[in-house]
N, C-alpha and C positions, 0 to 999 in steps of 0.2 A: 447412632454410629452411621457416618457416610460411608457409600459403598468403596472408595478407596482406601478406607482404613479397615486394619485386621487387628486383632489381640493375640496376644501371648501372656504366659505368665512368668513372673520375675519375682522369686522368694515368695511364691503364692500370692502375689498381687497381680490384678488383670493390668496391662498395659497394651495401649496402643501403638501400632507402628504403620508408615506408610511406604515411603519412599527409602527409607535408610540403607546404605549399602551393607551394612553388616550386623551382628547381633549387638557387637561391643558400642556401636550408635546408639542401639535403642535403649540398651542397660543405661548410657550416659543421659540419654534424654529423659530417663525416669528419675534422674536424680541419683543413680548408685554409679559405683565405677568398680571397674577390676584392673589390676596393673599390667603394665604392658612396657615394653621396651622398645619393640620394632615397629610398633603402630604410630604413625603419622597420617592425621585426615588428608594432608594435602599429597601425601605419596602413595604410591599403590599399596595394596594389602599384600603382606609378606609373611606372617605366622610362622617367623624364625625361633622367636624366643620362648614361646609357651607360657608366658607368665600370664596371659588373659583368658585361660582354659576355664571353661565353666561347664557342671554337668547339665546335660540337657536330657528330659524325659518325654518321648513322643507320645503321642495320643493313644499308639497301640502298646504302650508299656515298655518298647525298647529304650534303654537308656545308654548315653554315648558320653565321653568326653571329648571337647573339642575346643581349638582357638575359638573364641568369639569374635576376633577381629577379621577370620577368614570364612565365617558361618553365615550364611543369609538367614534372615528373621522367618520363621515358618508359623502360621497360624496354629493355635492350640497347643503349643509346645510349652513344657515346663521347665524353667532355668534356675539351677541353683549355681548362685555365683561364689557361696563359700562353706561347700559341704568337705566334709572332712575328707574325702578324696581328693577334691580340688585344691584345699591348703596344704597337703601332704605334697603335691605335685610343684605347687610354687615353691615350698621351702625347698625341696630337692634341687628345683632347678637353681635357688639362688647359691646354695650352698656349693654346687657345681661350677656356678659364674665364679664366686669368689676363690675357689681354689685356684682359678687359673689366672687371678688379678692381683695387680699388685696393691696391697691392702693398706698402704700408708698413706691413709684418708686424711690425715691433721694438715699434712703440707701439700695436699691437691688443690688445683685452683678452683675444682668443681664440688670441694668439700663445703656440706650446708645445701649444696644446689644438685646431687648427683643422685639419680633413680635408685642406682644398685646401693646406695647408702641409705635412702630413705625408706626402700622394700624392705631392706635386712632389719631394720628398725621395729618395723611394722609387724613384722612376720617374727620377731624374736629370735632371730639366727644369731646365736653368742657363741656357738661352737660349732667348729669345721673339721670333720672326720677325716679330711683329705689333707695331706700337705702341702704348704705353700709353695708359692715358685721360690727357687735357690737363686742367688745372686747371676750364678752361670746361665740360669735358663732366662733372666730379663734380655730383651732387645733392646737395642739403642733408639734413644729418642729422638725426633726430627724436630730440631727448632732452628735450623738455619736459613729461614726464610723469616721477612717482618712482620707475619702476620697472624700464622696458626702455629702451633705446638702440637705435634703428632704424638702420641705414648701409647705403643702398640700394646705395652703392657697392660693397660686398663681397658683394652677393647673387649666387649663381650661377644662380637662377631652377630649384632642384631640387624646390621646391614643398612641400616638409615642413612648413611653418610654415603654407601655407594649408590643408592638410589636418589638421594638429593642432589648429586653431582651428575648423574645421568639423567635424570628427569626435569629437573630446573635448567640444568645448561648444556645438556646434550652431548656434556664434554668426556665422561667416565675417567677422570684422572684417578678416581680411587677404584678399587675392584678388590675381589676375592683371588687369594693364591694361594696354593698347595691344597693338600687333603687331609681329612680325618683330624687328628688332635695337633697337625701341624698348620692348618688353615689359618691364614691372617688375613686383614684387610690393608692393604698400602699400594701405593703409587705404582706406574709398571715397573717391572725389573726391580723392584725393591728401591729405588730412588728416591730422593729427598724430595718434598714439594717444591724447595728452588730448583729443582734439576729436571722438571717437568713442566707442562703449559696450563699448569693450575692458575687459576684467575684469581686465586685470593679472595674471595668472595664470602666465606667463612659461613655458607649454609650448610656445610657439612659439620662444622662444629656447632652449628644452631641447632640441629635434630640429635646431637650425640647425648645419649642418657649419660654417662660417665665423663671420667676426665682422658678419655682416651683423643680427643680433639679438644682444644682450648684456644682462647685469646692470648697470644703472646703481649704480654704487658708490660707497659712502661712508666708503672706508675711510681718507682722507686726512682727511677730517672727523674719523672718531673717534681718530686719531691724534694730530690737534690738541687735542682734548679730553684726552687721556691726559697730554699735555706739558705742560698748563695747570694751575699748582701752585694756583689758585684753586678748581680743579672737584674735585668727587667722582663719578668715573665709575664708575657700578654696572653690572651687566651680568646678563642672564637668558637662559638657553639651553631652546631648544625640545626637546620629546623626541625626534623623529626625527633630530636632528643627529648624536645620539649614536651612531645605528647605519649612518651614513653618512661621516662625516668621516673616518676611517680610510682610504676608498677614493684620497683624495688623497696618502695615504703608503705605499700599497702592501697595506694591509690590506685583508682579504675584506671584502665587502659585509655588513653585519648584526652586523659584531662590534664589542659595545658598549664604547666609549671614553671614557665620562663622566668617569672619574678622572682619566684623563688631560686630557680638556679643561679641567677645573677647574684642574688646574697650569697649563698652556697659558695660559689667561688671567689668571693670577696672573704668571706671567713678562712677561706683553706689558704688563702694568703697571695692569690694573682693579684698583679700590680695593676692592671687594666683589663676590662670584659669587653669584648665586640661581638656582634651577632653576625655570623653567616649568613643571615637571611639579607645583610646589608649588601655583601657579595653575590649573593644568588641574583638580587636587582641589577648588579653590576654585570654580571653573566649575561642577564638577559638584553641589557642594552648593546652589549656587543656582539651577541648571536644573533639578535634580531637584526642588526646592521648587516651582519655577516651574511645571512640568510635574504634579505632584500637585495642586497648587493649579488648575490649570485643569481637571484632570479631574475634581475631585472637585465644584468650583464652576460648571460648566458653562461654561467661558473658551473661547476661540478655539481650534479644535484643526482639523487636526491643527498641534500645535506644531512649529517648524521649528528646528534648531539654528542657532547664530549663530557660531560659530568660524571658519569660513573666509570671508576677506574678499572673496574673488573671487565667491562665490554672495552675499554681501550686496549686493555692487555691481549685480550680475545682477538680485537682486529691486529693488532702487532703479531701475533703469534700464528691466527690462523688465515687470515684475510689481507695481508700487506699488501697486495697488490689494489685495495679499495682503502686505502689510508687517504687519500686524496677526497674521499666523500666526508670524512670528518671534519667538524667544525676546529678551526686552530684555536678556539677560546679554552683556557683553562675551565677548571671546576672553580665553583665557588670558593671551595678551601685552596687550590692554587692561586686564585686572584687574590683574595685577601692577606695571605701572608707575605708575599712580596708589597703590598701596597703597607703593609703595617711596618716592615723593616727599611723602606724607601722613604714614606711619608710622613710616619708617625713623628719623627725626630722635629718635623717641622712646627709641630703643634704641642709636643710635650718637653720641657725642659729636662734635662740628665738623661735624655734616650738617645741613642746611637744605634746604628748597624750593627755593630760591633757586641754591645750589650743587651740586646733586644733578643729575648726567646719567644718563638712562638709555637704556642701548643693549641691544637685544633681537638675538640670534643666531637666525635663523628659516629653515626649509627653502625660504620661500615669497618669491617676489619680490610679490605682492599686500598682504603684510604691511608694505610701503615705502608703498604707499597708503594702508593702514587706518590708520599712525600719523599721516597728515596728513588725517585725516577732522574736518570741523568738531566734529564732536559729541564728540570724544576731545579737547577742550581743557580745561585748569582754570585759571582766573584768567587767561586770552587766553594760556596756552602749553600746548604740546602735551606729551601726557604720557608719549610716549616720542619721546625726541628723535632717536634714530637705528636706524636697523634694516639688519643686516648679513646676507647671506645664508650659507649653509654654505660658499658656493664663495669670499667675500670673507672668512671669518673663514680657511679654509685658506691664504688668502694672506698674511694677518697673521701667522699663524704661522711661514710661509716667511720672509718679509721680517724678522722677529723673530730669525731664525737660530736657532729651537727645533728640536730632534731631538724630535719628537713621539713616535715610537714609543718611544723610552728612558726616556720622562718615568714617575716613580713616582705612582700612584693618589693623587690628593688628594680632599677632600669640598667642599661647596659652605657657604657661611655662613649663620649664624642671623641672624634669628630666620624667615627666610622660605624655606629652602633644602629643609627634610624634604618628601618626597612619597610617594605609596602606588602599587601596581603601576596602577589605576587610570588614574592621571594619564600613566603612561609609554604605554598603550596608546593614548592621544588621537593618535599620530602615523599609525596606520593606518585606512583606510577600515573601519567599524564599530566603532573603539574608543571613541568618544564617547558611543554608543548604549549599548555594553556596560558601560560606566563607570557611565553614568547609570542603566542597570538595576539594578546592584548596591546603588546607594543608594536610588533610589525604591523598591525591594523593601522596604527598611528604614524609609522613610518612612512606606510604606502599611501595614505589618503590625507592624510593632515589632520583627522578625527580621532576621538577615543571611539572605542567600540560601544554600542549602547548596553551592552551586556555584559559585564565582566564575567557573569557564571556560564562558562561554555562547558555544560556539564557532561556533554559528550565525550570530552576527555577522560572522564572519570570512572573509576572502579576497580577494586582490587581483587576480585576472586578469580577464581579457575576459568571462570567463562569471559573474563575480560583481559585476559594476559595478553591479547592483541585485538587491536581495534583501528579502523580506519575513519577519520572524520574529512568531511570537506567543507571546507570553509567559503562562503562568499564574500569578498572582500571588494566591494563596490565595483560587481561585475567580474572580479578577476577571480577566477576560481583554484583554489589552494587545496591540496590534499596532504593529509600527516596521517603517519603509520604510530601508534604509540606501542611498544610490546614492553613488557616484563618478562625476564628468564632469558638466557641466551639461547634456550631451544628455540623461541617463538624469534629471537634477531636473526638466527641461521637461515629461518624459513624465509625473512624478508628480504635477508640478503640473497639468496638464491630466486627471488622473484627478480631482483635487479640483473643479475647474471643473465637470467633467463630471457630478460627483456620484457617482462609482462609486468614490473611493476608501475603504479599509477600514482606514486604518492613522490612529492619532493621534499619533505623533512621526515626523518625518522627519529624517534624518540626511544632509547633504549636505557634500561634500567635491568641489571642483572638478577637482582633478589625479587622474589615473588611478591607483586605489589610495591615494590618501590623501598626507597630507604627507609621508611617505616617499619619495614621487615627487614632490615640489614643485618648481615652477621653478627654486630655488634649490640645490637638490642638485646634487652631484657626476654627472656624464652617466651616464644608464642607458637611454637608448632603443634600445641597438644588443642589449641583454640583458634578455629579459622575465623573468628569472629574480632579477635583481638586486632587484625591486620585493616578493618573497617573501621573499628571505633578509632584508632590511632589518626587513620586518613580524614574522617570525620573530624576530628580534634583540629586538624590543620587548616581543612576547609572553614568550620566555625570561626578561627582567629581572622583567617583572611577576609571572610563577609563581615567582621564587626570591626575591621580596620577602617580608618579614615580614607587611606590611600590604597587604592589596589594595583595599581599600572606602575611598572618598575621605572619608566621614564618619568614619572611625577615624584619620586624619592628627592627629597630636597638635598640629602647628602650626596646623592648620586649627580644632582645636577652641578652643586659645588665641585665634588672632584672634577668634574670634567674641565669647568670655568677655571680652576685653581692650577690645576696639575696635568690633566691628561689632554687638554683643548676641545677632543670632540670624539663620540664614539667611532671606534674603526681608524683613530689617527694613528700617526707612527708613532708618538709616544705609548699610546695605548698598546699597540701590538707589542711595544719592548717590554713592557711591565704585565699584561693580561695576557698573552697569548703564547702559545707551545709549538711544537713539532714533534711529530712522531717518527718510529723507525720500524725497520723489518727486523722481526725477533725470531723467525720460524729457525734460525740455528742457534738461539742465544738462551739464556737464563737469567734468572732474578739478578744472579751475580755480575753479569756482564753490566747492571746498571750502576754499580758501585765505584 
């Protein structure tokens, strides 16, 4: 045994440990587990739920019961994770939680994926000796925003959502109110999420163990459109969905299932299938053009990327004085939707602006909010009609009775389906900046970068949520800052305001690790390696594609030649660019 390793005993078995932050992680590393509601590896330890209690005997014979998520491992201790005393405590905790919980499980969005339901089954909780909530005791459900449903009747006060909002976004939209039995988690002054400065990133619901916070579903509306013979329902699919949705069907995180996704979409009944990777390439050609123009013509710097809708809302509500720094480019979703409605009728008989319905499948709950932005309307109608998250798409596959894993790979439709590896890596933190660097290098020098793999941009763990990369473009120094989480973004903004910022481009993704960990993706908060595996899946596809630079995409070249003239043209600005607004005194309702 090396000097930095020590041992303890778990259920009589000697187990080594080194730098694990708590006893719970040692237990899990040993291939065992204890239940927990409030613990998330990416968040601070809280110890509120008491489900992860274990019995610990010290070498001197003293025995205690303690929460394993807050207890540091110590050499020589003997840990029992299933003693009679421990199991009784857990069962009592479950009974008390269920007493104050709306137990209409069959109609809950989290049914089958709820930790309270799961552990109640595992611990055989069949009878609860305490009275259930009465109708008069039920609190109002908050569903008046486009992204998230908050049901306080299903909250177990684990605090995971409060910590996620504070520690990831530095925003503290959610917090504890009242005391004792009247304690609740809610936005400030009990207001709706739509009436506060929530950015709709969905990280709160991603860590919620019950149905207290869920994704607002548009599945039924999309089914209605598909079954409407008067409509042509077209769909776009975001980069990071391809490396995550397989988890809902038993596949490993990071496995690229894009061919099966195309096949599933056709069987569900979508008329045409396109890939948001195409418009990611389109975004890069426009964004790189804008960046080069700002650098060479003394424009506003640093320029901020504009792909993340949670980041856009944060800027509009918290820093409207800095909106000029934002790229005017729409997000890939925001670009492809008007392209489909405006240009698809040229290529497909029977398609008109009036009968086309655009559905996008995104890893992100904030994309639902983005689709309702007032600036993303054309002729009085929203450019993106419906946004489904990865989770909702998985639901549709199951509802349609499709055996996802047995599907043969298919391809996307033309003419807006082709993409390069640069479009694929948009889904990971640093991917937008890396893709932009590949094309900006070409626009500045007239030559392609010699190595497409600019690995300094990559990384999704806690230590890589902020990184500064210096590029040498034929003697011209360009410094790029890449951050994920708005908490890190705020630090970068303060550097700009303080005059200490040394970067010319700032890439921001609100979710830790980027879109691969978006609020609409399958649950990943219990395993910090999932984000890394999803990112690796994207980088693997990028590496294996023949074309890896956005400006080399033949479909991109054609769309400019036939419809948009050139990157940055007046026509391109009409269709692909947007504006922003001071939202300090506004709310989501002002965008309707």
